[in-house]
C-alpha positions as CSV (number, residue, x, y, z in Angstrom):
1,M,139.0,346.8,215.5
2,S,141.7,344.7,214.5
3,T,142.8,344.2,210.6
4,I,141.5,340.7,210.8
5,L,138.2,341.4,212.4
6,R,137.4,344.0,209.8
7,L,138.2,341.6,207.0
8,L,136.2,338.8,208.0
9,M,132.9,341.4,208.6
10,S,133.5,342.3,205.2
11,Y,134.1,339.2,203.5
12,G,131.4,338.5,200.8
13,Q,130.5,342.4,200.5
14,N,131.4,344.5,197.7
15,T,132.0,341.8,195.5
16,N,131.6,343.8,192.3
17,S,134.5,346.4,192.9
18,F,135.6,345.8,189.5
19,S,134.5,349.2,187.5
20,K,132.7,348.0,184.2
21,P,133.6,350.1,181.2
22,V,130.3,350.8,179.7
23,E,126.9,351.8,181.4
24,T,123.6,351.0,180.9
25,G,121.8,353.8,178.5
26,K,124.9,355.1,177.3
27,E,125.8,354.9,173.5
28,Y,129.1,353.9,172.4
29,T,130.7,353.2,168.7
30,V,132.3,349.8,168.2
31,D,133.4,347.4,165.5
32,I,131.6,344.2,165.8
33,T,134.3,341.4,165.3
34,D,132.4,338.1,165.9
35,T,128.8,336.6,165.8
36,G,127.6,334.8,168.9
37,R,126.2,331.7,168.9
38,G,122.6,333.2,169.0
39,G,123.5,335.2,165.7
40,D,124.1,338.6,168.0
41,G,127.5,340.5,166.9
42,I,130.0,340.6,169.3
43,A,132.1,343.7,170.2
44,R,134.4,344.5,173.2
45,I,134.9,347.5,175.1
46,G,137.9,347.5,177.8
47,G,138.2,343.8,177.4
48,L,134.3,343.4,178.4
49,V,132.3,341.3,175.8
50,I,129.2,343.4,174.4
51,F,126.8,341.0,172.7
52,V,124.9,343.3,170.1
53,K,121.4,342.6,168.7
54,S,120.8,342.9,164.7
55,A,124.6,343.3,164.1
56,K,127.0,341.3,162.6
57,A,130.7,340.2,162.3
58,G,132.7,342.9,160.1
59,D,130.2,345.9,160.8
60,K,132.5,348.8,161.8
61,N,131.7,352.1,163.4
62,V,128.6,351.0,164.8
63,K,126.7,353.4,167.5
64,I,125.3,351.0,170.3
65,K,123.2,351.5,173.3
66,I,123.9,349.4,176.1
67,N,120.8,347.7,177.3
68,S,122.5,345.8,180.2
69,V,125.6,345.2,182.1
70,G,126.1,342.1,183.9
71,S,129.6,340.6,186.0
72,R,131.1,338.9,182.6
73,F,129.2,340.6,179.5
74,A,126.6,343.6,178.4
75,T,123.8,343.4,176.2
76,A,123.0,346.4,173.4
77,E,121.2,347.6,170.3
78,V,122.2,349.2,167.5
79,A,121.3,353.0,168.2
80,A,118.9,354.8,166.2
81,G,120.8,356.8,163.6
82,S,123.5,354.7,163.6
83,T,126.3,354.9,160.4
84,D,125.7,352.0,158.1
85,T,126.6,348.7,158.9
86,T,128.6,347.5,156.3
């Protein structure tokens, strides 16, 4: 099979080959750097924006649990037993 034919056949497949720096269900420790329009805190891991429910800008060393990972951002909540967020 020619290279061109292989490229044409694979066009549109595997469009999400970019590996995300977080995984659904896993916990991470972050600093909340900003507040989103909906009031959620905003953190970043490896350049990926994470909207954190019930967190606010300035919170440090917050343990979060990832709820979902999309193509451009992830959502999370403060994990049970997280350290003080002030």
